[in-house]
N, C-alpha and C positions, 0 to 999 in steps of 0.2 A: 699379415703384418698390421693391417688396419682394422683388425677385428673390433677393437673397442670403440671405434668412431660412430658406428650405428647408434649406440646408446647415447652418445653425446648429442647427436643430431635430434633424436627424439626428445631428449631433455630440453634442448633449446626450443624445440617446437612447443613443448608443454609450457615452458616459461613464457614464451610469446603469447600463447593462448591465455595463460593466467593473467598476463598484463593487460591483454585486450579485454578480458572479462572484467578486470578491475576498473578499467576505463569506462566500460559500458555500465557497470554497477554505479559508478560515481555519477554518470550522466542520468541514470534512472533515478537515483536518490534525489538529484536536483529536480527532475521532471515531476516527481511525486509531490513536490510542494505545490505544483500548479494543477495537478489532477484533482478534480473535485468529485465528491460523492455526497448524496443527500440522504439523510435518515429522516424518518418521520414517525409520528405517533398520533393517536387519536384520529385515525383515518385521514391524516394529512392536515389536521388542525395545527400541529406544531411540526415545523421542518427545521432540521439542523444540517448545515452544510459544513463539511470538513474536507481537508486535503487528504490525499492518500497516505500522508504521513500521520494522520490522526489529529491534526490541529484543527480546532473548531474555528470556522471562518465566519459563519453567519447563522442567525436564528430568524425564522419567519413564523410569527405567531398570529393565528387568526384571532381578531379582537373578540369574537363571540365567546371565547373561553374565559374572558375576564369578568363576565357577568356573575353576580352572586358572590358568596363567601367561600368559593372552593379553591382557596389558596393552595392547599396541599395537592389537590387534583392537578392544578396548573403546573405546580412544581414537578409532580410525577411525570406529567406529559412531556415537560421540557427535558427532564433527565432521560426519559425513555427515547426521545428523539435523538439526543446527543449520543446515547449508547448505541442506537441503531446506526448512526452516522459513523461512529468509531468502528463498529463491527464491519460495516461496508468498506471502510477505509482499509482495514487490515486484510479483508478479502481481495480488494483491488491491488494492494501491495503484493500479496501472494501471487495473484494472476500475472502481474507485470513481471515479477521475478521469474516465474516458471516460463513465461514467453521468452525471456532473455536467456535462461539456461538452455531451453530447448533449441533456440536459435543458434546457440554455440555448440549444439550437439551433445549437451550434457543431460543426464537424467533430470526430469522435472522436480523430483523431490530431493535433489542433492542439497545438503546443507553446506553452505560455503564458509570457509574459515575466516573470511574477513567481512 
């Protein structure tokens, strides 16, 4: 008589898990604004700090690279440091996501619909 109920219970469990997941995702999205990564170029002459969201937060440039007329070199180093920081930011975001999904018992490479 109660054959269909098992399915409903599982469905409710899945819904609850999905809601929990969404809550944790939202928290993680917030936290990623304050997680910092640092990219660098020119063996550390230029450092770019970004949030795990990929927002550039700070630049640290060694004054020695400003000597002479190597404007293009300096610009390239700055761009390279920023790209490095953004690359690290996206890796950090991936790491945090897979930690979260694994913690929920989901496959690490699962692409979430939200």
